[in-house]
N, C-alpha and C positions, 0 to 999 in steps of 0.2 A: 285236311280239315279246316273249314273256314270258322273264323273266331266271330262271332256276332258282337254288335256294339254293346248289347246288354251285359254279355260275359265280360267285356272289357271294363265296362263302368263297374261291375261288382267287384272285380279284381283289383281296380283302381280304389273304391271304397275300403276294401280290406287293408290294401297297403296303407292308406292314411290313417285308418283305424289303429293298425299295429304301431305306427310310428308316432301317434298323438302324445304329446308331451316330451317326446324325445328329440324329434327332428321336425322341421317345417318343410313340407314338400312344396315345390313350385309345379306348375303345369307341365314344364318341360322335364322334370324329373320323373313324373309319372309316365310322360310319352317314351322318354328313353328306356324306362324299365319294361314297358310293355312291349317296345320293338325289340329289346334284347331278348326278352323271354319268347316271343312268337317268331321273330325275324321279319326282315323288311318284306319279303315276298307274301307274307300272310297278312300283315297289317300295315297302315301308314299313318302320318300324322293326323291326316283328316279323320280316319277312324278314332283316334285318341281325342281329337278336339269333340267329335261328336259324343263319346263317351263321357267326357267331362262335362259337357252341357247337359246331359240326362242327369247326371249327379247334382249339378247346380239346379236345375228346374224342379227336380224332385225334392229337394231340401234337404238331402242326406249329407251334402257338403257345401260349404260356404267359402267364399274368398275371404281371407284375412289380410290386413296391410300392417305389416311392422318392419318398415323399412325396404319394403318388397311386397310382392303379391303372392301369398301361400294358400294352398287349398287346405282346409281343416274341417273338422266336424263342427257344427253349430254348438255354440256354448249355451248351457242352461243358466238362465238367472237365479239368483238364491232363492227368490220367492215363487218361481214357476213350479206348478204342479208336476208331478212326476208322471 
């Protein structure tokens, strides 16, 4: 069963969402987790890079810099409408 890039992106998004506020995930953390889940025969680092790019381009995730580069959900400003 081939895993699509969109499926990878969705699983990465869910992982970031679940760990938000508890742990900061780097791109490498997401890549390792997906390769561990599906195996190197199913997906590779390039597939994961494309999935991360989909998340960034869509605005579902953003890069944050706190002494390192982490992938997080976009933060809402206090006055931003819901």
